[in-house]
Structures are given as structure tokens and as C-alpha cells.
C-alpha positions as CSV (number, residue, x, y, z in Angstrom):
1,M,0.0,0.0,0.0
2,L,1.3,3.4,-1.0
3,N,0.1,6.7,0.5
4,I,1.5,10.1,-0.1
5,Y,0.9,13.0,2.2
6,L,1.8,16.7,2.2
7,T,1.5,19.6,4.7
8,N,-0.4,22.3,2.7
9,E,-0.2,26.0,3.0
10,N,-2.7,26.0,5.9
11,F,-0.4,23.6,7.8
12,K,-2.9,20.8,7.4
13,L,-2.0,17.3,6.3
14,E,-3.6,16.2,3.0
15,E,-3.3,13.1,0.9
16,I,-2.0,13.6,-2.6
17,T,-1.6,11.4,-5.6
18,E,1.9,12.4,-6.9
19,I,5.3,12.5,-5.3
20,T,6.3,16.2,-4.7
21,K,9.0,18.0,-2.8
22,G,8.4,18.0,0.9
23,C,5.9,15.1,0.9
24,W,5.7,12.0,3.2
25,I,5.6,8.6,1.4
26,N,4.2,5.9,3.5
27,L,4.8,2.3,2.3
28,V,3.0,-0.4,4.2
29,S,3.6,-4.0,2.9
30,P,4.3,-2.5,-0.5
31,T,4.2,-4.5,-3.8
32,E,7.3,-4.8,-6.0
33,E,5.8,-2.2,-8.4
34,E,5.3,0.3,-5.7
35,I,8.9,-0.2,-4.4
36,N,10.3,0.3,-7.9
37,Y,8.1,3.3,-8.5
38,V,9.3,5.1,-5.4
39,A,12.9,4.1,-5.9
40,D,12.9,5.5,-9.5
41,K,10.9,8.7,-8.6
42,V,13.0,9.6,-5.5
43,Q,16.3,8.2,-6.8
44,I,17.2,6.1,-3.8
45,P,18.7,2.6,-3.6
46,L,16.3,-0.3,-3.7
47,D,17.9,-1.8,-0.6
48,F,16.8,1.2,1.4
49,L,13.2,0.2,0.7
50,K,13.5,-3.6,0.9
51,D,15.7,-4.0,4.0
52,P,12.9,-2.7,6.4
53,L,10.6,-5.4,5.0
54,D,12.8,-8.2,6.4
55,E,11.3,-9.2,9.8
56,E,14.8,-10.1,11.1
57,E,16.5,-6.9,10.0
58,R,18.5,-5.3,12.7
59,S,18.2,-1.7,13.8
60,R,20.8,0.6,12.2
61,I,21.5,3.9,10.5
62,E,23.4,4.3,7.3
63,K,24.0,6.9,4.6
64,D,24.3,6.7,0.9
65,D,25.2,10.0,-0.7
66,D,22.5,12.4,0.6
67,N,20.0,9.6,1.5
68,I,19.9,8.4,5.1
69,L,18.2,5.2,6.1
70,I,17.2,4.7,9.8
71,I,15.8,1.3,10.8
72,V,14.3,0.8,14.2
73,N,12.0,-1.7,15.8
74,V,8.4,-0.9,16.7
75,P,6.1,-2.8,19.0
76,L,3.4,-5.0,17.6
77,M,0.8,-7.1,19.4
78,S,-0.2,-10.4,17.9
79,K,-1.7,-13.7,19.0
80,D,-0.5,-17.3,18.9
81,D,-2.4,-20.4,17.8
82,S,-4.2,-20.7,21.2
83,G,-5.3,-17.0,21.1
84,L,-2.9,-15.8,23.8
85,A,-1.4,-12.3,23.3
86,I,2.2,-11.9,22.2
87,Y,3.9,-8.6,22.1
88,D,6.4,-8.7,19.3
89,T,8.4,-6.2,17.3
90,I,8.9,-5.5,13.6
91,P,11.3,-3.2,11.7
92,L,10.3,0.2,10.6
93,G,12.4,2.1,8.0
94,M,12.7,5.9,7.8
95,I,14.4,7.3,4.7
96,I,15.4,10.9,4.6
97,A,15.9,11.8,0.9
98,N,16.5,15.1,-0.8
99,G,13.0,15.7,-1.8
100,C,10.8,13.8,0.7
101,F,10.5,11.6,3.8
102,I,9.7,7.9,3.3
103,T,8.5,5.3,5.9
104,V,8.5,1.6,5.1
105,C,7.0,-1.1,7.3
106,L,5.5,-4.6,6.8
107,K,2.3,-3.7,8.8
108,D,0.4,-0.6,9.6
109,N,0.6,0.6,13.1
110,P,-1.0,3.3,15.3
111,I,2.0,5.5,15.1
112,F,1.3,6.3,11.4
113,Q,-2.3,6.9,12.2
114,M,-1.5,9.5,14.8
115,F,0.3,11.5,12.1
116,V,-2.4,11.0,9.5
117,Q,-5.1,12.1,12.0
118,N,-3.1,15.2,12.9
119,K,-2.7,14.1,16.5
120,V,1.0,15.1,16.7
121,K,1.8,18.7,17.4
122,Q,4.3,20.6,15.3
123,F,4.2,18.0,12.6
124,F,5.2,19.1,9.1
125,T,6.1,16.6,6.3
126,Y,8.8,18.9,5.0
127,K,10.7,19.0,8.4
128,K,12.2,15.6,7.8
129,T,14.7,15.4,10.7
130,R,12.1,16.5,13.2
131,F,9.6,14.1,11.7
132,A,12.0,11.2,12.2
133,L,12.6,12.3,15.8
134,Q,8.8,12.5,16.5
135,I,8.4,8.9,15.2
136,L,11.2,7.7,17.5
137,Y,9.5,9.5,20.4
138,L,6.2,7.8,19.7
139,I,7.9,4.5,19.3
140,A,9.5,4.8,22.8
141,T,6.2,5.8,24.4
142,S,4.5,2.9,22.6
143,F,7.0,0.5,24.1
144,L,6.2,2.0,27.6
145,K,2.5,1.5,27.0
146,N,3.0,-2.1,26.0
147,L,5.1,-2.7,29.1
148,K,2.3,-1.3,31.3
149,L,-0.2,-3.7,29.6
150,I,2.2,-6.6,30.2
151,N,2.5,-5.6,33.9
152,K,-1.3,-5.3,34.2
153,K,-1.8,-8.7,32.6
154,T,0.9,-10.2,34.9
155,D,-1.0,-8.9,38.0
156,E,-4.2,-10.5,36.7
157,I,-2.6,-13.9,36.1
158,E,-1.0,-13.7,39.6
159,K,-4.4,-13.5,41.2
160,E,-5.7,-16.5,39.1
161,L,-2.6,-18.6,40.0
162,H,-3.3,-18.5,43.7
163,Q,-6.0,-21.0,43.3
164,S,-5.1,-22.5,39.9
165,M,-3.9,-26.0,39.1
166,K,-4.0,-25.6,35.4
167,N,-1.2,-24.9,32.9
168,K,-3.0,-22.1,31.0
169,E,-1.8,-19.4,33.3
170,L,1.8,-20.6,33.1
171,F,1.7,-20.6,29.3
172,T,0.4,-17.1,29.4
173,L,3.3,-16.1,31.6
174,L,5.7,-17.8,29.2
175,N,4.3,-15.8,26.3
176,L,4.7,-12.6,28.3
177,E,8.3,-13.5,29.2
178,K,9.1,-14.1,25.5
179,S,7.5,-10.8,24.7
180,L,9.7,-9.0,27.2
181,V,12.8,-10.6,25.7
182,Y,11.8,-9.4,22.2
183,I,11.0,-5.9,23.6
184,T,14.2,-5.6,25.6
185,T,16.3,-6.7,22.6
186,S,14.6,-4.2,20.3
187,L,14.9,-1.3,22.8
188,K,18.6,-1.9,23.2
189,S,19.0,-2.0,19.4
190,N,17.0,1.3,19.0
191,N,19.1,2.9,21.8
192,I,22.3,2.2,19.9
193,V,20.9,3.8,16.7
194,M,19.7,6.9,18.6
195,Q,23.1,7.3,20.4
196,K,24.8,7.1,17.0
197,M,22.4,9.7,15.7
198,L,23.2,12.0,18.6
199,K,27.0,11.6,18.2
200,S,27.3,11.5,14.4
201,N,26.7,14.2,11.8
202,Y,24.3,12.2,9.7
203,L,21.4,14.5,10.5
204,K,21.4,18.2,10.6
205,M,19.7,19.1,13.9
206,F,18.9,22.4,15.5
207,E,19.0,22.8,19.3
208,D,15.4,21.9,19.6
209,D,15.9,18.8,17.6
210,K,18.8,17.7,19.8
211,E,16.7,18.3,22.9
212,L,13.9,16.1,21.4
213,L,16.4,13.4,20.6
214,E,17.8,13.5,24.1
215,D,14.2,13.2,25.4
216,V,13.7,10.2,23.2
217,I,16.8,8.5,24.5
218,V,15.7,9.1,28.1
219,E,12.2,7.6,27.3
220,N,13.9,4.6,25.6
221,Q,16.3,4.1,28.5
222,Q,13.4,4.1,30.9
223,A,11.6,1.5,28.8
224,I,14.7,-0.7,28.8
225,E,15.0,-0.5,32.6
226,M,11.3,-1.2,32.9
227,A,11.5,-4.2,30.6
228,E,14.5,-5.7,32.4
229,T,12.7,-5.2,35.8
230,H,9.5,-6.9,34.5
231,S,11.5,-9.7,33.0
232,S,13.3,-10.4,36.3
233,I,10.0,-10.3,38.2
234,L,8.3,-12.5,35.6
235,S,11.1,-15.1,35.7
236,G,10.8,-15.3,39.5
237,M,7.0,-15.6,39.2
238,M,7.3,-18.5,36.8
239,D,9.4,-20.5,39.2
240,A,7.4,-19.6,42.2
241,F,4.0,-20.3,40.7
242,A,5.1,-23.6,39.2
243,S,5.8,-24.6,42.8
244,V,2.5,-23.2,43.9
245,I,0.6,-25.2,41.3
246,S,2.5,-28.4,42.3
247,N,1.8,-27.7,46.0
248,N,-1.9,-27.1,45.3
249,L,-2.1,-30.4,43.5
250,N,-0.3,-32.2,46.4
251,M,-2.8,-30.8,48.8
252,V,-5.7,-32.1,46.8
253,M,-4.1,-35.5,46.5
254,K,-3.4,-35.6,50.2
255,F,-7.1,-34.7,50.9
256,L,-8.4,-37.4,48.5
257,T,-6.0,-40.0,49.9
258,S,-7.1,-39.2,53.5
259,F,-10.8,-39.3,52.5
260,T,-10.2,-42.7,50.8
261,I,-8.6,-44.2,53.9
262,I,-11.5,-43.0,56.1
263,L,-14.1,-44.5,53.7
264,S,-12.2,-47.8,53.5
265,L,-12.5,-48.5,57.2
266,P,-16.3,-49.1,57.2
267,T,-15.8,-51.2,54.1
268,M,-13.2,-53.3,55.9
269,V,-15.4,-53.8,58.9
270,A,-18.4,-54.8,56.6
271,S,-16.1,-57.2,54.8
272,F,-15.1,-59.0,58.0
273,Y,-18.7,-59.4,59.1
274,G,-19.8,-60.4,55.6
275,M,-17.5,-63.5,55.4
276,N,-19.1,-66.9,54.9
277,V,-17.6,-68.2,58.1
278,P,-18.5,-68.0,61.8
279,V,-17.9,-64.6,63.2
280,P,-18.4,-63.1,66.7
281,F,-21.9,-62.0,67.6
282,Q,-23.3,-63.4,64.4
283,H,-26.4,-64.6,66.2
284,Y,-26.8,-61.5,68.3
285,K,-29.8,-59.4,67.3
286,H,-27.9,-56.1,67.5
287,A,-24.8,-57.4,65.7
288,F,-25.5,-55.0,62.7
289,W,-25.5,-52.0,65.0
290,I,-22.3,-53.1,66.6
291,A,-20.6,-53.3,63.2
292,I,-22.0,-49.8,62.3
293,T,-20.7,-48.4,65.7
294,I,-17.3,-49.9,65.1
295,S,-17.2,-48.4,61.6
296,I,-18.2,-45.0,62.8
297,F,-15.7,-45.1,65.7
298,L,-12.8,-46.1,63.4
299,S,-13.7,-43.5,60.8
300,S,-14.2,-40.7,63.3
301,T,-11.0,-41.5,65.1
302,T,-9.0,-41.6,61.9
303,A,-10.6,-38.4,60.7
304,F,-9.8,-36.7,63.9
305,I,-6.1,-37.8,63.7
306,F,-5.9,-36.6,60.1
307,W,-7.5,-33.3,61.1
308,R,-4.9,-32.8,63.9
309,K,-2.1,-33.5,61.4
310,R,-3.7,-31.0,59.0
311,F,-4.2,-33.6,56.2
312,F,-7.3,-31.7,55.3
């Protein structure tokens, strides 16, 4: 999908049909024809447009003549085969060319929609450096939002695990732990790119732009620390709740075993008095009630002993 936007004379974003100077070209899962069209029209290397479409592409910044390619990772929520949420990341490419600004991504994401819907202040398509920094800032805040969602989901699972003996909650925690690994790795890669942007002369930045980049780095560093903290907590929870589930199961098994022993005593007494051989008091008219009394006494005594020993 190819969309072209331009900030008009009234400082409003409008969608246009032709590539013009100062426009924003947004490529989302583009076709080969769209890639070739943009590459020929803007005169940029094809690799600049194709590299961000590789899901395994690493974050980096590189320069080719006057064209600058910035690849960073953006958060993406998906679901596995069982419907459990997985917070993953995908590459996003930003290309600062002579005449326009280009974004390339495999999937659409809310960050693009915020710009399209004019929800970002001081956004102009022709201010390419600032546009790139604004995208980086929104990516960092998006990571922080996802980390808060993961933390909230972890708290919900923690409450369920107190009484749970199923594996579903543990599988959910495992998915969240995998998500935190992906997020932490992506954040660290993004941080390296932003540090390089700050120290190198790839981008011409004014004082305000440098301050914005520094703010982005601070937000990104905060997200890294939060992700590492949540990852450590989640790892400890996985071990702890695996033991809790095992302990809950042992308690149930102990209760069932104790109850089985208590029920087996009346059966044992009845078996003795049901033998086809002479037994004591077999001709006594109250022999049945004697057997019942013995059964109740043995079961009650055993139940009392188990209760004192906290078997149930």
C-alpha cells in the first residue's frame, strides 16, 4: 500500500496522488511495483526500501550520498495459535531523501495513524529530521504503554494462579516472558541507533531537535529498565507459581487419599462381618448396629487424627 501526504499552505495534512517535494511517502507492505516506482521517482537505492521489510532486519543507520536510512523496531501485538497475546516487534524504516521523507513497514501501526489524523503537534512533512525524531519518540512511548499492559496482565494472572492448578496461566506467563525478551532486545538496538544519531553528523539538527532526541533517548532508556525489571520479576514468578501449582495439587491429592482411607474403614469392617464363616456376635440381634458403631468409631478416630495432622 502506497500513500502520499503533504502539509499544505494551511499547515494541514492532506493526501495527494503524486510525489512532490516535501511530501511524506508511507509504504505499508508494498508491492514490487510500488517499491520500484518510489525508488525511481525519488532516486534512492532499492535496498533502502527492501531492507525494512525483512522481519529479522537489525536496527541501524546508514548513509548513501545524501540519502539516510534509519531502521528501528516498533512494538506489535499479535496472538499465537491458542489465542494468547504476544507482544512482538517489527522493523520500521525511515528514509530521509533530498525531496521527501519515506516510511517503510510490513504492517500498519497506530504511530502512522497518529500523524495521519493530525494528533501530533508541530508535525510538518517537510521537516524531515524532526519528523524522524517525532516517530522515534512515539515508538518509545508505545513501548512503555505495552510494558504497562504486560505488567497489568501479569497482575491478573498472579491473582488467578493463587487457586489454579492448570497450565494455561503458566503458558500465558511464558508468552509474556518471551515478549519481554523481544521488547528488551529491540529497545537496546534502538538505543544504539539513537546514540549514534546524537553523536554523528548524519542528520542536521537544531538545538530543539537535539533536545527532542535526548528526550527520546531518556524515554527509551526508561523503557529498557522497565522491561528488564518486569523480565526479572516474571522469571521469578514463573518458578514460584510452578511450585504453587504443584503444591496445590499435592494438597488435593493428600485430601483425597485421607478421605479414601476414612471411607475404606467401614468397608473393611463390613467385609469382615460379611465373610461366609462363623464370626463373633453373628447370632446377636444387635450385631448389625455393633458393626456400624465400630465403623463410625474407626472412621471418626482416623478423621480426627488426620485433622490434627492437617491432612485436610
